[in-house]
Kinemage of the C-alpha trace (Angstrom):
@kinemage 1
@onewidth
@group {chain A} dominant
@subgroup {mainchain}
@vectorlist {calphas} color= white
{ca met a 1} P 0.000 0.000 0.000
{ca asp a 2} L 1.382 3.415 -0.887
{ca glu a 3} L 1.395 6.589 1.224
{ca pro a 4} L -1.626 8.308 -0.408
{ca gln a 5} L -3.755 5.209 0.202
{ca ile a 6} L -2.678 5.031 3.843
{ca gln a 7} L -3.475 8.732 4.309
{ca glu a 8} L -6.935 8.264 2.774
{ca ile a 9} L -7.683 5.294 5.024
{ca thr a 10} L -6.458 7.219 8.060
{ca lys a 11} L -8.668 10.178 7.136
{ca arg a 12} L -11.731 7.954 6.851
{ca leu a 13} L -10.989 6.226 10.147
{ca asp a 14} L -10.635 9.640 11.829
{ca val a 15} L -14.084 10.582 10.499
{ca leu a 16} L -15.593 7.344 11.791
{ca ile a 17} L -14.063 7.834 15.246
{ca ser a 18} L -15.377 11.403 15.334
{ca leu a 19} L -18.880 10.254 14.414
{ca val a 20} L -18.869 7.560 17.089
{ca leu a 21} L -17.737 10.098 19.699
{ca gln a 22} L -20.615 12.374 18.759
{ca thr a 23} L -23.146 9.586 19.329
{ca ile a 24} L -21.874 8.603 22.784
{ca gln a 25} L -24.237 9.709 25.511
{ca arg a 26} L -23.839 9.920 29.249
{ca asp a 27} L -26.881 10.579 31.403
{ca gly a 28} L -28.917 11.284 28.272
{ca his a 29} L -26.570 14.009 27.014
{ca ser a 30} L -23.915 14.007 24.337
{ca ile a 31} L -20.378 13.717 25.633
{ca ser a 32} L -18.665 17.105 25.878
{ca leu a 33} L -15.646 18.028 23.791
{ca arg a 34} L -13.516 17.819 26.943
{ca gly a 35} L -15.001 14.381 27.583
{ca gln a 36} L -14.098 13.312 24.050
{ca val a 37} L -10.526 14.515 24.549
{ca asn a 38} L -10.358 12.649 27.847
{ca leu a 39} L -11.758 9.431 26.365
{ca leu a 40} L -9.361 9.430 23.422
{ca ser a 41} L -6.450 10.151 25.743
{ca glu a 42} L -7.457 7.301 28.051
{ca leu a 43} L -7.540 5.031 24.998
{ca gly a 44} L -3.884 5.854 24.375
{ca leu a 45} L -4.036 8.404 21.584
{ca arg a 46} L -1.482 11.199 21.533
{ca pro a 47} L -2.594 14.857 21.550
{ca val a 48} L -1.673 15.285 17.885
{ca glu a 49} L -3.892 12.311 16.974
{ca ile a 50} L -6.745 13.572 19.144
{ca ala a 51} L -6.511 17.017 17.549
{ca lys a 52} L -6.701 15.538 14.079
{ca ile a 53} L -9.735 13.405 14.919
{ca leu a 54} L -11.630 16.254 16.588
{ca gly a 55} L -10.634 18.903 14.056
{ca lys a 56} L -8.963 21.018 16.731
{ca thr a 57} L -5.438 22.268 17.225
{ca gln a 58} L -2.892 20.365 19.244
{ca thr a 59} L -2.659 23.422 21.522
{ca phe a 60} L -6.388 23.152 22.272
{ca val a 61} L -6.074 19.453 23.093
{ca asn a 62} L -3.041 20.047 25.321
{ca lys a 63} L -4.921 22.759 27.232
{ca glu a 64} L -7.890 20.433 27.732
{ca leu a 65} L -5.631 17.642 28.961
{ca thr a 66} L -3.905 20.037 31.362
{ca gly a 67} L -7.294 21.131 32.679
{ca leu a 68} L -8.350 17.514 33.128
{ca arg a 69} L -5.171 16.728 35.045
{ca lys a 70} L -5.744 19.707 37.342
{ca leu a 71} L -9.327 18.593 37.975
{ca gly a 72} L -8.083 15.096 38.728
{ca lys a 73} L -5.564 16.387 41.272
{ca arg a 74} L -8.218 18.481 43.016
{ca gly a 75} L -10.506 15.471 43.216
{ca arg a 76} L -7.822 13.364 44.946
{ca lys a 77} L -7.046 15.873 47.717
């Protein structure tokens, strides 16, 4: 398989993952963008991969992850 084919497959998989994330519901509500970032991170994706899937910048994803870590630390005190 050549590089353009791999890129096209990756693009389509990113779209599918994004669509699945949008259909996930918790307590009858769609999962928030921060929740999507958190879920993808917990599944082992890197910020650059998460950003690509969600159509956001890597800076945005890093800020969300930092915020999640801070919330986690507060919850453990």
